[in-house]
matplotlib code that plots the C-alpha trace (Angstrom):
import matplotlib.pyplot as plt

x = [0.0, 1.3, -0.4, 0.2, -0.2, -0.6, -1.0, -1.5, -3.3, -4.5, -6.9, -4.5, -5.6, -3.1, -3.3, -1.3, -0.1, 1.9, 4.0, 3.5, 3.9, 4.0, 1.7, -0.2, -3.4, -2.5, -4.9, -4.8, -4.7, -6.1, -6.7, -7.3, -8.0, -6.5, -6.3, -2.8, -0.3, 2.8, 1.2, -2.0, 0.1, 2.0, -1.4, -2.7, 0.3, 0.1, -3.6, -3.0, -0.5, -2.9, -1.2, -2.9, -2.8, -4.8, -4.5, -5.0, -5.6, -7.6, -10.8, -12.7, -14.5, -15.8, -12.3, -12.3, -15.5, -14.0, -10.9, -12.9, -14.9, -11.7, -10.1, -13.2, -13.3, -9.7, -10.4, -8.1, -9.0, -9.0, -9.4, -10.5, -10.1, -12.6, -11.2, -12.7, -10.7, -10.7, -8.3, -6.1, -6.4, -3.1, -2.6, 0.2, 1.0, 2.8, 4.6, 5.3, 9.0, 8.0, 8.6, 6.4, 5.2, 3.4, 1.1, 0.5, -1.9, -0.7, -3.5, -5.9, -4.8, -4.7, -5.2, -3.6, -6.8, -6.8, -3.2, -3.7, -6.7, -4.5, -1.8, -4.4, -6.0, -2.7, -2.1, -5.5, -4.9, -1.6, -3.1, -6.0, -3.7, -3.3, 0.4, 1.4, 5.1, 4.5, 3.1, 4.9, 3.7, 4.8, 4.5, 4.9, 5.0, 4.7, 2.8, -0.2, -0.3, -0.6, 0.8, 3.7, 7.1, 7.7, 4.5, 6.4, 8.7, 5.6, 4.3, 7.5, 7.2, 3.5, 3.7, 6.6, 4.8, 2.0, 4.6, 5.1, 8.1, 8.2, 9.3, 9.5, 9.4, 9.6, 12.0, 13.3, 12.5, 9.8, 12.4, 15.1, 13.2, 11.9, 15.4, 16.4, 13.9, 15.9, 13.1, 13.6, 13.7, 13.9, 13.5, 14.8, 15.8, 19.3, 18.4, 16.5, 19.4, 21.9, 19.8, 19.5, 23.3, 24.4, 26.6, 26.7, 26.1, 27.1, 28.4, 26.9, 29.8, 28.9, 25.3, 26.3, 28.7, 25.9, 23.4, 26.0, 26.5, 22.8, 22.8, 25.7, 23.6, 20.8, 18.5, 17.8, 18.0, 18.3, 16.8, 17.8, 15.8, 18.0, 15.6, 16.9, 19.8, 17.5, 18.0, 20.5, 19.7, 22.2, 22.1, 24.7, 25.7, 26.6, 25.1, 23.0, 22.3, 19.5, 18.2, 16.0, 16.0, 12.7, 12.9, 9.7, 8.7, 5.2, 5.0, 7.3, 4.5, 4.3, 7.1, 9.1, 6.0, 5.6, 9.3, 8.8, 5.6, 7.5, 10.4, 8.3, 6.1, 9.0, 10.6, 7.3, 7.2, 10.6, 12.4, 16.2, 16.9, 18.4, 15.3, 13.2, 15.2, 14.8, 11.0, 10.9, 12.8, 10.6, 7.4, 8.9, 10.0, 6.7, 5.0, 7.0, 5.5, 2.0, 0.0, -0.5, -0.1, -1.5, 0.0, 1.2, -0.8, 0.9, 0.7, 2.5, 5.6, 6.2, 9.2, 11.1, 14.6, 16.2, 20.0, 21.2, 24.6, 26.1, 29.3, 28.1, 30.2, 31.0, 32.3, 28.9, 27.7, 24.1, 21.5, 18.0]
y = [0.0, 3.5, 6.5, 9.9, 13.4, 16.4, 19.5, 21.8, 19.8, 21.4, 20.9, 21.1, 22.3, 21.5, 23.5, 22.7, 25.3, 25.1, 28.0, 30.2, 34.0, 36.1, 39.2, 37.9, 36.0, 32.3, 29.7, 26.3, 23.1, 21.0, 21.0, 18.5, 18.7, 16.4, 16.1, 17.4, 17.9, 15.8, 13.3, 13.1, 12.3, 9.5, 7.9, 8.3, 6.5, 3.7, 3.3, 3.2, 0.3, -1.6, -0.8, -0.2, 3.5, 6.1, 9.8, 12.1, 15.8, 18.9, 19.4, 22.7, 25.1, 24.3, 23.2, 20.8, 19.2, 18.9, 17.3, 14.7, 13.9, 13.6, 11.3, 9.2, 8.9, 7.8, 5.1, 6.7, 5.9, 9.2, 10.6, 14.2, 16.6, 19.5, 23.0, 26.4, 27.6, 26.4, 24.0, 25.8, 25.7, 25.6, 26.1, 24.4, 25.4, 22.8, 23.2, 20.5, 20.2, 19.4, 22.9, 23.4, 26.7, 26.4, 29.0, 27.9, 29.5, 29.7, 27.6, 28.0, 29.2, 26.3, 26.9, 24.8, 22.7, 21.8, 20.9, 18.6, 17.1, 16.2, 14.6, 12.7, 11.4, 10.0, 8.4, 6.9, 5.4, 3.9, 2.3, 0.9, -1.1, -4.8, -4.4, -0.7, -1.7, -2.6, 0.9, 3.7, 7.3, 9.7, 13.4, 15.7, 19.2, 22.8, 24.1, 26.4, 29.8, 29.5, 26.0, 25.6, 25.2, 22.0, 20.3, 17.6, 17.1, 16.7, 14.2, 12.2, 12.0, 11.2, 8.6, 6.9, 6.9, 5.0, 2.5, 3.5, 4.2, 7.7, 9.4, 13.1, 15.0, 18.7, 21.6, 24.8, 25.7, 22.9, 20.2, 21.2, 20.3, 17.2, 16.1, 16.7, 14.0, 11.5, 10.1, 6.7, 8.3, 11.8, 12.6, 16.0, 17.0, 18.2, 21.9, 21.1, 19.0, 21.8, 24.3, 21.9, 21.3, 24.8, 23.6, 23.8, 20.2, 20.1, 16.5, 13.2, 12.7, 15.9, 14.8, 11.4, 13.0, 15.4, 12.6, 10.4, 13.1, 13.2, 9.4, 9.7, 12.1, 9.6, 9.8, 6.3, 6.8, 9.7, 9.5, 12.4, 13.0, 14.3, 15.1, 13.7, 12.1, 9.8, 9.4, 8.3, 6.4, 6.6, 4.6, 3.2, 0.5, 3.0, 4.7, 3.4, 5.4, 4.7, 6.5, 6.0, 7.9, 9.2, 10.4, 12.5, 13.9, 15.3, 16.6, 16.6, 17.4, 14.9, 12.7, 13.0, 12.1, 8.9, 8.1, 8.4, 6.2, 3.4, 3.6, 3.4, 0.8, -1.6, -0.7, -1.4, -4.8, -5.7, -5.4, -4.6, -0.8, -1.1, -2.8, -0.1, 2.6, 0.9, 0.8, 4.4, 5.6, 3.5, 5.0, 8.5, 8.0, 6.6, 9.7, 12.0, 10.3, 11.2, 14.5, 16.8, 15.2, 11.9, 9.0, 5.7, 2.5, -0.8, -0.7, 2.7, 1.0, -1.2, -0.6, 1.7, 0.5, 1.6, 1.6, 0.7, 0.8, 0.5, 2.1, 5.6, 7.9, 10.5, 12.9, 13.0, 16.6, 16.7, 19.0, 20.1]
z = [0.0, -0.9, 0.6, -0.9, 0.7, -1.5, 0.6, -2.4, -5.2, -8.4, -11.3, -14.3, -17.7, -20.4, -23.6, -26.7, -29.2, -32.5, -31.1, -28.1, -28.4, -25.3, -25.4, -28.5, -29.1, -29.1, -30.6, -29.0, -31.1, -28.2, -24.5, -21.6, -17.9, -15.3, -11.5, -10.5, -7.7, -7.2, -4.8, -6.8, -9.9, -7.9, -6.9, -10.5, -11.9, -9.4, -10.1, -13.8, -13.2, -11.0, -7.7, -4.4, -3.3, -1.4, -2.2, 0.8, -0.2, 0.8, -1.0, -1.2, -3.6, -7.1, -8.2, -5.2, -6.4, -9.9, -8.5, -6.7, -9.8, -11.9, -9.4, -9.1, -12.9, -12.9, -10.3, -7.7, -4.1, -2.2, 1.3, 1.0, 3.9, 3.7, 3.8, 3.6, 0.6, -3.0, -4.7, -7.2, -11.0, -12.9, -16.6, -18.7, -22.2, -24.3, -27.7, -30.2, -29.3, -25.7, -24.3, -21.3, -19.8, -16.4, -14.8, -11.2, -8.7, -5.1, -3.7, -0.7, 2.7, 5.2, 9.0, 11.7, 12.1, 8.5, 8.5, 11.5, 9.8, 6.8, 9.0, 11.0, 7.7, 6.6, 10.0, 10.0, 6.5, 7.7, 10.8, 8.8, 6.6, 7.3, 8.1, 8.6, 8.4, 4.7, 4.0, 2.3, 2.7, 0.0, 0.9, -2.1, -3.6, -2.6, 0.4, 0.1, 1.9, 5.6, 5.8, 8.2, 6.5, 8.5, 7.2, 5.4, 8.4, 10.7, 8.2, 8.4, 12.2, 12.3, 9.6, 11.2, 14.6, 12.8, 11.5, 7.8, 5.7, 4.3, 1.0, 0.5, -2.8, -2.2, -2.6, -1.0, 2.6, 3.1, 2.1, 4.7, 7.9, 6.2, 5.4, 9.0, 10.0, 7.9, 5.8, 4.1, 0.6, -0.9, -4.6, -5.5, -9.1, -9.8, -9.2, -6.0, -4.7, -5.5, -3.6, -0.7, -0.3, -1.5, -4.3, -8.1, -9.3, -13.0, -13.3, -12.3, -9.9, -8.1, -7.8, -6.4, -3.9, -2.7, -2.4, -0.6, 2.0, 2.8, 3.1, 5.6, 7.6, 7.9, 4.9, 3.7, 0.0, -2.4, -5.9, -8.1, -11.3, -14.1, -16.9, -20.2, -18.3, -16.4, -12.7, -10.1, -6.9, -4.0, -0.7, 1.7, -0.9, -3.7, -6.7, -9.6, -12.8, -15.2, -18.3, -21.3, -24.6, -25.9, -29.5, -29.6, -26.2, -25.9, -22.4, -19.3, -16.9, -14.1, -15.5, -12.3, -10.3, -12.4, -11.9, -8.1, -8.3, -10.1, -7.7, -4.6, -6.1, -6.5, -3.2, -1.4, -3.2, -1.8, -5.2, -5.2, -5.4, -8.9, -10.2, -8.5, -10.2, -13.6, -13.1, -12.0, -15.0, -17.3, -15.9, -16.1, -19.7, -20.7, -19.2, -21.5, -24.5, -23.4, -23.7, -20.8, -17.4, -18.5, -16.7, -18.4, -18.4, -18.8, -22.7, -22.7, -21.2, -24.2, -26.4, -24.0, -23.2, -19.9, -19.6, -16.1, -14.5, -11.0, -12.2, -13.3, -15.5, -12.8, -15.5, -17.3, -17.6, -16.4, -17.9, -17.0]

ax = plt.figure().add_subplot(projection="3d")
ax.plot(x, y, z, "-o")
ax.set_aspect("equal")
plt.show()
């Protein structure tokens, strides 16, 4: 069982253009609407692959009702926590070469009671599982206005007290206190890791060294997404690098979330870390071939080859 927490979910409208011109009238070639937010995307990807998951999220306003309908239509099991504000609506503009422009609203203001209700909902889901020690909790994304900066850190503590393993996918100030709680897994991208450690990480070796320092400080595993260069997973046994080449990317929205879903799916099933990374990169690469923030189903994984090595090329220049 994998439980996700998304403190700041969104309804995502993705609009495709032949070419985007700032300050001009742009006519769309297509559009679609999906439930969004990092944890929501993780649960959507898991559901699409037939895995067991529960998405915990705040629900409020007309967008909150729409979010609930979209998740229900996708078959995602959810635990909605009522809030006074309204879930945000984000807009993503996608061009044919895969260039993605996102316009994100800040989200509703959460008070302390609503924050506690979210944390309690996650703990209740963990304790309701047949074996809480086999549960992973994945807490993801940005924080809405009013939410305490240590929300992810509080989730790490409360989920652990309930018996679960915990993964964190966030950035900036909310990530720092969460890392201090030594979660079982964190999944920054290269830029987020560089910000966390205060260093310029331009090679794979520099990324591995920064991740290894965090493991030495008590973080269980560090998975770093590297965009077109795949991802690297670092734990106390060393580093594994995986990547897949996609000839015609359609949208990068949610690809990192699908990568995290595949990674945690295999770790929760007891698979070796290297196999879990391979699955994560496969799911993430498949997501890039799909429009908008659509998540891959099993058929979408076919034909994608993943290169895996436990002896990474430390001199490889990593790009965004």
